[in-house]
C-alpha positions, 0 to 999 in steps of 0.5 A: 279393400277400403270403403268410403263411408263419408262419400254417399249417394244422394237419397233425397228425391228418390223412393226413400221413406227416410228422406221423404217423410219429413220434407227438407229436415235432416233425417236421423230417424228410421233404422235405415243407414245411408250407406250403399250395400256392399259391392258383392251384393250389388254384383250378385243382384246385377247378375241375377237381373241380367238373367231376365226371368223372375218366376217363383223362387225358393230358398236355395240350399246354398243359403241354408247351408251358409246360415247354418255355418254362420251360426256355428262359426259366429255363435257356436250354435248348432242349427240344422237346415230344417230349423230355418223358416224363411220370412219376407220381414221380421215385423210379419214374423213378430205377428206370426209368433203372436198368433202362434202362441196362446189363444185370443185374450192371452198376454204377451209381455215386452220390456219397454221402451222398445221397437214400436211393432213389439207393442202393436203385434199382440193387439193385431192378433187379439192378444193383450199387451203387458209391459215391464219397464227396463231400469235406467241408470245414470252413469257419468251423465250417460244412460245405461239400461238393465232389467229388473228380475222382480219387476219382470216377474211381477208383470207376469200373470197366469194368462201370460204366454209369450215374451218378446225380447229385443236382443240387441236392444232397440232403442237403448243399444244394450248387448245383453250379457250371458248373465243377463240372458241366463236370468231371463231364460230362467224366468221364462222357464219358471213361468213357462213362457215361449220366447220370441227373440228378435236378434235382427241387430245381432251382427252390429255389436260394437267395440269387439263384442260378440253376440250370444243368441238366447237359444244358444244358452242351453237346450231348455231355453232353445225348445221354447225359443223362436229366434228372428234374424235378417241381413237387412239391418247389417248390410242395409238391405231392408227394402229387399225383404229377406229374413228368417226364423230359427225354431229348434222345437219341432212342434213349435216350428210346425205350429209356426209354419201352419200360421204362415200358410196362405197368409205370408208370402215367400221371400222374393228372389232378389232378397234371397240373392242379396242374403246369400251374397251378404252372408258369403262375401259381406264380412270385410265390409261389415268390419269396416262399417262397425269401426265407422259406426263406433267412431260415429257413436263416440263423436255423437256421445261426446257432442251430446255430453258437451253441448246439448245441455240437459240431455242424457244419452246412451252409449250404444253397445250395439246397433246404430241407434242412440236414445236421448233423454230430453226431459231436463233440457228445458223443452216444454213440448214433445222433443220430437216435435221441438227438434223437427220444428226448431232444428229441422232434424227428424228423430223418432218420437220416444213416446211411440216406444211405450212406457219409459219413452215419453220425453225421449228421442231416438237418433240414427247415427248410421250416416256420414259423419258430416251429416251427423255433425250438422244434425247435432249442431242444429240441435245445439242451436235449437236448445 
C-alpha cells in the first residue's frame, strides 16, 4: 500500500524531545524521524493495550525466531536463539560492553567523528578513550570518508582491549564495503581486540545497497564480536526501548549477561510487541521509506551544493543523517549556534562527535520534504 510521508502529524507541544528542546526552531537534529510508525505496529500496540494487563513480560519465542530468520534472509548470517540478548536500548548496550571487556584503565578505541555516546561510554565504565580519525576526502565538492589502516593501528597500545565500530556510520553516512570490513577485522584479530559493532542503522541502506554484519564475515571475527541492533531507527520507535545484542561466542555472552544482571532492566512489553510487528509486517513500509529518504537526500545534497556557499556535505549511503563541513562558509562562530540563532534551524553540533567534528553540523533529513526545504532555505538566507 502507498504511504504518504509528506502528510505528518504535528509534533510540537507533544512530549517530543526533538521538537521541544530548541523552542520554535525547525528541528533537524536528533536521530528521530517525523514519520508515524507503520500501521502494523500501531495495530499490534492497540491490541496489546486493549488486553489491559501489563505485568512482567519476557521476550516471546516468536520474536526470537523472527530475528534468527531475518538475519538469515537479509544477511545470510546464521544466528541461533541463545545468541540473542535483549536490551532496553543500545546506549546502555554500549556501556555494558565497555564494562564487560578488560579492566579499569584499559583502553577503548573508536573512529571519529562518531555518535557521542561512543565517546562517553568508556569513561562511564572507568576505561580510557582512544580515538583514530576517519579520513575525509573531497570528491566533486562532496565529502567522502574512509579509514586509514596505519592510523588505526598506530592508535592501538598494549592496553587497548575493545574497538567500538559504528556500522553503518553515524554521522558520516558510510555503509562500509566488505573489503573495508575485512581490513578492520584483520586488524582486530592481529591486535586481539574485542569488537562492539553498533549496527542500529543496518536496515537503512540507500540505493539498493545491502548490509553486511561484521560478525558475518567469518568465524574468527564472529567469536570476538558483539553486534548491537534494534528496530528503533528503522521503524521510528526509539521511545519504546527495544533492542538486542547478538553474541556468538558463549564465554563472551556469559560475561556480557553477567554484567547485565541487577543493573539493566528488561525490555518493556510494548517494546517487544512493537519489535515483533515491525520485523514481521513492516518491510513494505520500509521499502517506501527508503525511497523517500533517498529522494530527500538527493534534494538536500543538490541544495547544499548549489546554494550553501562554502559548505561541503556527505552523500549518505545509509541512515537519514548528513554531515556538513562549514569551515569554509565564512561563519566566525560555532556553526551549530550560528544556524540556531541566525536561521532558526536546530542541527547537531559537530564538536560533540569528537576529533574531526569541530566546524561541522549534522542534519537529519528524516522529515517531510517541505520541512527539509524550509530548513535549508533558512540556512541559505542566514549564510
